[in-house]
C-alpha positions, 0 to 999 in steps of 0.5 A: 500499500502506497504511504498516505497522510493521516488525513488520506489514511482516515478517508480511504477506509471512510470511502469504503463505508461511504460507498456501501463496499468492504474492502478486502481482506488483504487491503484491510490488512494492509491498511491496518498497518499503515493506520496502526503506524499513523495513529498518534497523529490522527486529529480528532475528526480523522479517528470519527471517520475511521471509527464510523467506518469500521462500524458501518462495514462491521470491520474486523481491526486487530485488537491492537489497532481497535484498542488504540482508536478507542483509547485515542478517541476516549482522550480526545472526548476527555479534552473535549476535541473528540468524536 
């Protein structure tokens, strides 16, 4: 997978959800790796986009990625900038 910036990374999975088309398992594996590498750079709107898309598509994200996403969202909420 090509390297994308944090906004592009969030938008990639959002587009799949917007179209209602789940990504292939191989794409999701590559995406999850990139997402995990960029997770701390995601801003609240990007976190929300990824969480929304994962929910809409009922994606099975790897536990470390899902845990980190939820933790970052919780931190954002406590700071008043979360989803």
